[in-house]
C-alpha positions in Angstrom: -9.8 14.9 0.7 -7.5 11.9 1.1 -6.9 11.1 4.7 -4.0 8.8 3.7 -2.4 11.4 1.4 -2.4 14.1 4.1 0.0 12.1 6.4 3.6 13.1 6.0 6.2 10.3 5.3 9.0 10.3 7.9 12.5 9.9 6.4 14.7 7.5 8.4 18.4 8.2 8.8 20.4 7.2 5.8 17.6 7.4 3.3 18.1 9.8 0.3 15.3 10.9 -2.0 15.6 12.5 -5.5 12.6 13.7 -7.4 12.4 15.3 -10.8 8.7 16.0 -11.4 8.0 12.4 -12.6 10.7 10.0 -11.6 11.3 9.3 -7.9 14.6 7.7 -6.7 15.0 6.5 -3.1 18.2 5.0 -1.8 19.0 3.7 1.6 21.1 1.1 3.5 19.3 -1.9 1.8 19.4 -0.7 -1.8 17.9 1.6 -4.4 14.4 1.9 -5.8 13.0 4.0 -8.6 9.4 4.6 -9.8 7.6 7.0 -12.1 4.8 8.8 -10.4 1.8 10.6 -11.8 2.4 14.1 -13.1 -0.7 15.2 -11.0 1.3 14.7 -7.8 3.7 17.2 -6.2 6.3 16.0 -3.7 7.8 18.3 -1.1 11.0 16.7 0.1 12.3 18.0 3.4 15.2 17.0 5.7 13.0 14.8 8.0 9.9 14.1 6.0 8.2 14.0 2.6 4.8 15.6 2.0 2.7 14.4 -0.9 0.2 16.9 -2.4 -2.2 16.9 -5.4 -1.5 19.2 -8.3 -5.0 20.7 -8.3 -8.5 20.0 -7.0 -9.6 17.7 -9.8 -11.1 14.3 -9.2 -8.2 12.6 -11.0 -5.6 14.3 -8.8 -7.5 13.3 -5.7 -7.6 9.7 -6.9 -3.8 9.6 -7.4 -3.0 11.4 -4.2 -3.4 8.6 -1.6 -1.9 6.0 -4.0 1.2 8.1 -4.6 1.7 8.6 -0.8 1.4 4.8 -0.2 3.8 4.0 -3.0 6.4 6.5 -1.8 6.0 5.3 1.8 6.5 1.7 0.7 9.7 2.7 -1.2 11.1 4.5 1.9 10.2 1.6 4.2 11.7 -0.9 1.7 15.2 0.7 1.4 15.4 1.3 5.2 13.8 -1.8 6.8 12.8 -4.1 4.0 9.7 -6.4 3.7 9.2 -10.0 4.8 6.6 -12.5 3.6 6.2 -16.1 4.7 4.8 -19.2 3.0 4.0 -22.6 4.4 3.6 -25.9 2.6 0.8 -28.2 4.0 0.6 -31.7 2.7 2.2 -35.1 3.0 5.6 -35.0 1.2 5.3 -31.3 0.3 8.7 -29.7 0.8 11.0 -27.0 -0.5 14.8 -26.7 -0.8 16.8 -23.6 -1.2 19.3 -23.8 -4.1 20.9 -20.4 -3.9 19.2 -18.4 -6.6 16.2 -20.8 -6.9 13.8 -22.9 -4.9 13.1 -26.6 -5.6 9.6 -27.5 -4.7 8.1 -31.0 -4.3 4.4 -30.6 -4.4 2.9 -33.9 -5.2 3.3 -33.6 -9.0 5.3 -36.2 -11.0 8.3 -33.8 -11.2 9.9 -31.3 -8.9 9.5 -27.6 -9.7 12.6 -25.4 -9.9 11.5 -21.8 -9.3 14.2 -19.1 -9.9 14.2 -16.1 -7.5 14.2 -12.6 -9.0 17.2 -10.4 -8.3 16.9 -8.6 -4.9 14.8 -11.2 -3.2 16.3 -13.7 -0.8 14.7 -16.9 0.6 15.2 -18.8 3.9 13.8 -22.3 4.2 12.9 -23.5 7.7 11.9 -27.1 8.5 11.5 -27.9 4.7 8.0 -26.7 4.7 8.3 -23.0 5.6 9.8 -20.2 3.4 10.6 -16.7 4.5 11.1 -14.3 1.6 12.8 -10.9 2.0 13.1 -8.0 -0.3 13.0 -4.2 -0.6 10.3 -3.9 -3.3 6.9 -4.6 -1.7 5.1 -5.0 -5.1 7.7 -7.4 -6.5 7.7 -9.5 -3.3 3.9 -9.7 -3.2 3.8 -10.8 -6.8 6.4 -13.5 -6.1 4.3 -14.8 -3.2 1.3 -15.0 -5.4 3.2 -16.9 -8.1 4.6 -19.4 -5.6 1.1 -19.9 -4.1 -0.2 -20.5 -7.6 2.1 -23.5 -8.0 -0.3 -25.5 -5.7 -3.2 -23.4 -4.3 -4.7 -24.7 -1.1 -7.3 -27.4 -1.6 -10.8 -26.6 -0.3 -11.4 -30.2 1.0 -8.2 -31.1 2.8 -6.3 -27.8 3.0 -3.2 -29.2 1.2 -1.1 -26.8 -0.8 1.0 -23.6 -0.6 -0.5 -20.9 1.7 0.6 -17.7 3.1 1.9 -17.8 6.7 -1.2 -17.5 9.0 -3.7 -17.9 6.1 -6.9 -19.6 7.2 -8.5 -22.0 4.7 -12.2 -22.6 5.2 -12.6 -26.3 4.4 -15.7 -27.7 2.6 -17.6 -30.7 4.0 -16.9 -33.8 1.9 -19.5 -36.1 0.4 -21.9 -37.6 3.0 -21.6 -41.4 3.5 -24.1 -43.6 1.7 -27.3 -44.7 3.5 
């Protein structure tokens, strides 16, 4: 039995849910999200909550149950409150500028990097080395953060690079001095 799948998903005020056996559509004050769920999952949509149940007692249904509940909960949270992720640039001369629909990074390469933002995600730049990204789709936001971090991953020796807000980098000890 899935302990995650058993928990009901509360519906905040202003969130509407439509489900037609495979496709789930959730709309709220911040936008609309749509996702195809496994046919092994049954959703019971009530006025105040959503209950996710497996279709049968098979192992495959049990495996999909907790995942489907988490995906639906993320959709409901996204359209009602949204998600926020932060990045910080650590290094001399590393900075970022917000250019409306794109971000311009200076990360120690011979050229600046112009990174376009996907639709539905906004960015705020604080102090030229901190970025706050906001969006309603948790999966898309997480992938964007991973792509931005991949532009210059943190160095293991000095810790320079793009890191998630609050991420701790374990630094390696450098080469010992000659005798």
